[in-house]
Steps between C-alpha positions, in 0.01 A plus 500: 500500500841327505663433835802705598838338438711520818829360364630385164809319379655347190727196511714417197638153556879476478736208568582654841132510598450140381801384703385680815150358451608139455736518798218623724241265349710189553606615845132531596390186317776272631494598869396156626717318247802709601451407868448130429789492253731663754411244767551210259822656367647529849405140575653385169824691562529364855424151370757534223767615743409219740534244220831646388657495847366151580650340187181443304554476126608843371228502234223514765667788681538697177137438402371614840722810497395585142129469589552723804687764300239494222210543743675794667582669168199434273230714671722807456530457122161350411384835354765506226334272243163682487682835513708412194185408308320825589776761516466617140119523501376853440195618692372835617236511772308811605347513846228727639424479871151604607328496838363143474695336218813508287471514123763335284548546127727282288480578127126527438397274791365680804431322829376628834584332832326580829752544780309261726533223238877529460693207644781722634730791427872481568698823510875508438736794472430530126161339430152408611418139407122465479393136524159448339553126551807281546539490120396858413722783622532863398813706559485872574831684465517746791693757294205541264230557765328834455370610837797363694608143567501551880144629484400204281662262752297650785184485287554132409571406863151620585326345199661159446435225757847346465770765462863460596829678453816300422857593423 
């Protein structure tokens, strides 16, 4: 006897979904780098201004200021290169949520993941990002959830060890 499906969803990857995914992925992945880069950037900018106002050669001030500006700016645009490579990829994923696992079907490949083995689930206003590992992530479009996305959110909060909601 087959287990009863509690929720189901279909995600058809679009450029908008890819962009939202890569923004979130790099924001999560670069947390420590972003903090360290900000500290170094502030130090570089202060150092560059100090050199400029104390008559050091202008080249050194410009280099320090450029490094500071780059380190402040780069973490916010790091997602763009991988996004541009992936944005035109076509993929449809079907999800079936059961009591103890989630089933995922891409083309003819079917994979089951136990909730307890998932690395984490991140919920946004539009999606559920299911992290199987740091390199393997599934995206569930909330609009396609049969059974209600709010109900699925409550269900996943109980089942997945690391669940969080972000904006």
